[in-house]
C-alpha positions as CSV (number, residue, x, y, z in Angstrom):
1,M,-80.5,75.6,-57.9
2,N,-78.4,72.2,-57.3
3,Q,-80.2,69.0,-57.4
4,E,-80.1,68.3,-53.9
5,V,-82.1,71.9,-52.3
6,Y,-84.2,71.3,-55.1
7,H,-87.1,69.9,-52.7
8,I,-86.4,67.6,-49.1
9,P,-88.9,64.9,-49.3
10,A,-91.3,64.6,-46.1
11,L,-91.8,61.5,-44.3
12,F,-89.0,60.0,-46.2
13,S,-87.9,56.5,-44.4
14,D,-91.4,56.1,-43.1
15,A,-92.9,56.5,-47.0
16,L,-90.2,54.1,-48.1
17,T,-91.1,51.7,-44.8
18,A,-94.6,51.7,-45.8
19,L,-94.3,50.7,-49.3
20,E,-92.5,47.2,-48.0
21,I,-90.4,47.4,-51.3
22,K,-89.2,43.8,-52.6
23,P,-86.7,43.6,-54.5
24,D,-87.8,42.8,-57.7
25,G,-91.5,44.3,-57.2
26,I,-92.4,46.8,-59.7
27,Y,-93.5,50.6,-58.2
28,V,-95.2,54.0,-58.7
29,D,-93.7,56.7,-58.0
30,A,-96.7,59.4,-58.8
31,T,-94.9,62.6,-58.0
32,Y,-91.9,62.7,-59.0
33,G,-90.4,66.2,-58.1
34,G,-86.8,66.4,-56.8
35,G,-86.4,62.6,-57.2
36,G,-86.1,61.9,-53.5
37,H,-88.5,59.3,-53.1
38,S,-88.1,57.6,-56.4
39,K,-83.9,57.0,-55.8
40,G,-84.6,55.4,-52.4
41,I,-86.8,53.4,-53.8
42,V,-84.5,52.5,-56.8
43,E,-82.0,51.8,-54.3
44,R,-83.8,49.2,-52.7
45,L,-85.0,47.0,-55.9
46,G,-83.2,44.4,-57.2
47,A,-82.0,43.8,-60.8
48,D,-85.5,42.7,-61.9
49,G,-87.2,45.2,-60.0
50,H,-88.5,48.6,-62.0
51,L,-89.9,52.4,-60.7
52,Y,-91.9,54.1,-63.2
53,S,-92.2,58.1,-62.1
54,F,-94.5,60.3,-63.0
55,D,-94.5,64.3,-63.4
56,Q,-96.0,67.0,-65.7
57,D,-93.1,69.8,-64.8
58,E,-90.6,69.8,-67.9
59,D,-88.1,70.9,-65.3
60,A,-88.2,68.2,-63.2
61,I,-87.9,65.4,-65.8
62,K,-85.0,67.6,-67.2
63,R,-83.2,66.7,-63.7
64,A,-84.5,63.0,-63.7
65,F,-81.9,60.4,-62.7
66,K,-80.7,57.8,-65.0
67,D,-80.8,53.9,-64.1
68,P,-81.8,51.1,-65.8
69,R,-84.5,50.0,-63.2
70,F,-86.3,53.5,-63.3
71,T,-88.5,55.0,-65.9
72,I,-89.5,58.7,-65.4
73,V,-93.1,59.5,-67.8
74,Y,-93.6,62.9,-68.6
75,S,-97.3,63.2,-68.0
76,N,-100.1,64.4,-64.8
77,F,-100.4,61.3,-62.3
78,C,-103.8,60.9,-63.6
79,F,-103.2,59.2,-66.7
80,L,-101.7,56.3,-64.3
81,S,-102.8,53.7,-66.4
82,N,-102.8,54.3,-69.9
83,F,-98.5,54.7,-69.2
84,L,-98.9,51.7,-67.1
85,R,-100.6,49.9,-70.3
86,Y,-98.3,51.3,-72.4
87,Y,-95.2,49.8,-70.8
88,N,-97.2,46.8,-70.5
89,V,-97.2,46.5,-66.7
90,D,-100.2,44.4,-65.8
91,G,-100.4,45.8,-61.8
92,V,-97.5,47.2,-59.6
93,D,-96.4,45.7,-55.8
94,G,-97.0,50.1,-54.7
95,I,-98.0,52.9,-55.2
96,L,-96.2,56.3,-53.8
97,A,-97.7,60.0,-54.3
98,D,-96.8,63.2,-52.4
99,L,-99.0,65.4,-53.1
100,G,-97.0,68.7,-51.8
101,V,-95.6,71.4,-54.0
102,S,-92.0,71.3,-54.5
103,F,-89.6,73.7,-53.4
104,H,-88.5,74.6,-56.4
105,H,-92.0,75.7,-57.2
106,F,-92.3,77.7,-54.5
107,D,-88.6,79.3,-54.5
108,D,-88.2,80.4,-58.5
109,K,-90.2,83.8,-58.2
110,N,-90.8,82.8,-62.7
111,R,-93.6,80.5,-61.0
112,G,-95.6,82.9,-59.2
113,F,-96.2,79.8,-56.6
114,S,-95.3,82.3,-53.5
115,F,-96.1,85.5,-52.5
116,R,-92.6,86.3,-50.9
117,F,-91.6,87.3,-54.8
118,E,-92.9,89.5,-57.2
119,G,-93.7,88.1,-60.7
120,V,-96.7,86.6,-62.5
121,L,-99.3,85.1,-61.2
122,D,-98.9,81.8,-63.6
123,M,-99.1,78.9,-60.8
124,R,-98.7,76.2,-63.6
125,M,-97.6,72.9,-62.9
126,N,-97.3,72.2,-66.4
127,Q,-96.2,75.1,-68.4
128,K,-98.2,74.2,-71.4
129,A,-101.4,74.8,-69.9
130,K,-103.3,77.4,-70.9
131,R,-104.6,78.5,-67.5
132,T,-102.9,80.5,-65.5
133,A,-103.3,82.2,-61.6
134,A,-103.7,85.8,-63.6
135,W,-106.3,84.4,-66.2
136,I,-108.2,82.9,-63.3
137,L,-108.3,86.1,-61.1
138,E,-109.5,87.9,-65.0
139,N,-112.1,86.0,-66.0
140,Y,-114.0,84.2,-62.9
141,S,-116.9,85.6,-62.1
142,K,-116.9,87.1,-58.6
143,E,-119.4,83.8,-57.4
144,Q,-116.9,81.5,-58.8
145,L,-113.4,83.1,-57.3
146,A,-115.3,83.1,-53.9
147,D,-116.3,79.6,-54.1
148,I,-112.4,78.7,-54.5
149,F,-111.4,80.5,-52.1
150,F,-113.7,79.0,-49.3
151,L,-113.6,75.3,-50.7
152,Y,-109.8,75.8,-51.6
153,G,-108.5,78.2,-49.2
154,E,-111.3,77.8,-46.5
155,L,-110.5,81.4,-46.0
156,K,-113.5,82.4,-43.8
157,N,-113.8,85.9,-45.7
158,A,-113.6,84.2,-49.4
159,R,-116.8,86.4,-50.3
160,K,-115.2,89.9,-49.1
161,I,-111.7,89.2,-50.4
162,A,-113.6,88.2,-54.1
163,T,-115.6,91.2,-54.2
164,V,-112.4,93.4,-53.6
165,I,-110.4,91.4,-56.4
166,D,-113.7,92.0,-58.6
167,N,-113.8,96.3,-58.2
168,A,-109.9,96.3,-58.3
169,R,-109.9,94.4,-61.9
170,K,-112.4,96.9,-63.7
171,T,-109.4,99.4,-62.9
172,A,-106.3,97.2,-64.0
173,P,-105.8,93.9,-64.1
174,I,-104.4,91.9,-61.6
175,I,-101.6,90.0,-63.3
176,T,-98.6,90.0,-60.8
177,V,-97.9,89.0,-57.2
178,E,-97.4,92.3,-56.0
179,R,-100.6,94.1,-57.5
180,L,-102.7,90.9,-55.8
181,L,-101.4,92.0,-52.5
182,E,-101.9,95.2,-53.2
183,V,-105.6,94.8,-54.0
184,V,-106.4,92.4,-50.7
185,K,-103.3,93.1,-48.1
186,P,-105.8,95.4,-46.4
187,F,-109.0,92.7,-46.5
188,I,-105.8,90.2,-44.7
189,N,-106.1,90.1,-40.5
190,P,-102.8,91.1,-39.9
191,R,-102.3,89.0,-37.3
192,Q,-102.1,85.8,-40.0
193,E,-101.5,87.9,-43.0
194,K,-99.0,84.7,-43.8
195,K,-101.0,82.0,-43.2
196,E,-104.2,83.8,-44.5
197,L,-102.2,84.5,-48.2
198,A,-100.8,80.8,-47.9
199,M,-104.5,80.2,-48.0
200,L,-105.0,82.5,-50.9
201,F,-102.3,81.1,-53.1
202,Q,-103.4,77.8,-52.4
203,A,-106.9,78.1,-53.5
204,L,-105.6,79.8,-56.6
205,R,-103.1,76.9,-57.1
206,I,-105.7,74.0,-56.7
207,E,-108.0,75.6,-59.3
208,V,-105.2,76.5,-62.3
209,N,-103.6,73.0,-62.3
210,G,-107.4,71.3,-61.8
211,E,-105.5,69.1,-58.3
212,M,-108.8,67.7,-56.5
213,D,-110.0,66.1,-59.9
214,V,-106.8,65.2,-60.5
215,L,-106.7,63.3,-57.4
216,E,-109.8,61.6,-57.7
217,K,-109.2,60.4,-61.2
218,F,-105.8,58.7,-59.8
219,L,-107.2,57.1,-56.8
220,K,-110.0,55.3,-58.8
221,Q,-106.8,54.2,-61.1
222,T,-104.8,52.8,-58.3
223,L,-107.4,50.3,-57.6
224,K,-106.8,48.9,-61.3
225,S,-103.4,49.6,-61.2
226,L,-102.4,47.6,-58.0
227,K,-101.7,44.3,-57.7
228,P,-103.1,41.9,-54.1
229,G,-101.9,42.7,-51.5
230,G,-99.9,45.7,-53.1
231,R,-99.5,48.8,-51.1
232,L,-100.6,52.9,-51.6
233,V,-99.2,55.3,-49.7
234,I,-100.0,58.9,-50.0
235,I,-98.7,61.9,-48.4
236,T,-100.9,65.0,-47.9
237,Y,-100.9,68.8,-47.1
238,H,-104.4,69.9,-46.8
239,S,-107.7,68.7,-44.9
240,L,-109.2,68.9,-48.4
241,E,-106.4,66.5,-50.2
242,D,-106.5,64.0,-46.6
243,R,-110.7,64.1,-46.5
244,L,-110.5,62.2,-50.4
245,V,-107.7,60.2,-49.5
246,K,-109.4,59.0,-46.1
247,N,-112.7,57.9,-48.1
248,F,-111.0,56.4,-50.7
249,M,-108.7,54.0,-48.6
250,R,-111.6,53.5,-46.1
251,T,-114.4,52.8,-48.7
252,G,-112.9,52.8,-52.4
253,N,-114.4,55.8,-52.9
254,V,-114.1,59.3,-52.8
255,Q,-117.8,60.0,-51.5
256,G,-116.5,57.8,-48.9
257,I,-119.5,55.5,-49.1
258,L,-119.7,52.2,-47.7
259,E,-121.1,49.2,-49.3
260,K,-122.2,45.7,-47.5
261,D,-123.1,43.0,-48.8
262,F,-126.6,40.9,-48.4
263,F,-124.9,39.8,-44.4
264,G,-124.0,43.2,-43.9
265,R,-120.1,42.6,-44.2
266,K,-118.2,45.7,-45.3
267,L,-117.1,45.7,-48.9
268,S,-114.2,47.5,-48.9
269,P,-111.2,47.1,-51.6
270,F,-108.3,47.4,-49.1
271,K,-106.9,47.1,-45.8
272,L,-106.5,50.2,-43.7
273,L,-103.1,50.0,-42.2
274,T,-102.7,53.2,-40.5
275,S,-106.0,54.3,-38.3
276,K,-104.7,57.4,-37.7
277,P,-102.3,59.4,-40.4
278,I,-98.0,59.3,-39.5
279,V,-96.7,63.0,-39.5
280,P,-93.5,64.4,-39.0
281,T,-91.3,63.9,-35.7
282,N,-90.3,67.1,-34.1
283,E,-87.1,67.0,-35.7
284,E,-88.2,66.5,-39.2
285,I,-89.9,69.8,-38.8
286,E,-87.3,70.9,-37.3
287,N,-85.0,69.8,-40.0
288,N,-87.4,70.9,-43.0
289,P,-90.2,73.1,-41.6
290,R,-92.0,72.8,-45.2
291,S,-93.0,69.0,-43.7
292,R,-95.0,70.6,-40.8
293,S,-98.4,70.0,-42.4
294,A,-97.3,66.5,-44.0
295,K,-100.1,63.4,-43.7
296,M,-99.4,60.2,-44.7
297,R,-101.8,57.1,-44.8
298,I,-101.4,53.8,-46.3
299,A,-103.3,51.1,-47.2
300,Q,-103.6,47.4,-48.7
301,K,-105.0,46.6,-51.4
302,L,-107.3,43.0,-50.9
């Protein structure tokens, strides 16, 4: 697979405009992926500007481009503060995070991210991590499975699906995509089959990679890492992520609790630059259908 089709970044121009890139600025791309956003940022930097990009996938790291204004960091973005400290960076002018999964992951049958291919249920972003989707399906209780299908997949029949998986694994382990489909398809609405299977696989992927915990840790660190006036630009793809990001940008915490001073004035550390999220145009969705659920929010540190 060549670099051009590894991933098409959503809201590319909008994201770069939102960062308000200064030629001598210091920036972070928290999710390198195929490098689309990162290349766009570096192209707008002068000789004194620099970009630090994070990715935990070894395959993405191997494909990273070379430029003296660019540093690729082989790590999960939840370690943002540690690595900025390691590189002696006191503060950055902007942070971008595109929380979508790279096309490469969905299209690589060996990674188990998609129900379109036969293969092992893996779903690890970091191939060195121990817990796979197959391990979760084997070791989580029926109640735990129901919780993740309901919370992360928003499946209304989460308990029923968890029950049939629990019954089926007593006969034979569920370690492949085809085995999981064989078990759950009779309990999936045929009129919404693709949508419900996508929700099921999303729930497993989020749990495998601890995505909600990672996002929460990352958001807290952006507040310390941004300089006053620095921009925070985040692209989400499902309601759980979007809710956390919206709460954080509005209040400075993921719970969405807005603190006030003695006089009742709001004490948010950010100025919201988007009252509603920016979404792809019809033209972008036509050219890149996978961008259709993207939502971008922008905030500026006060």
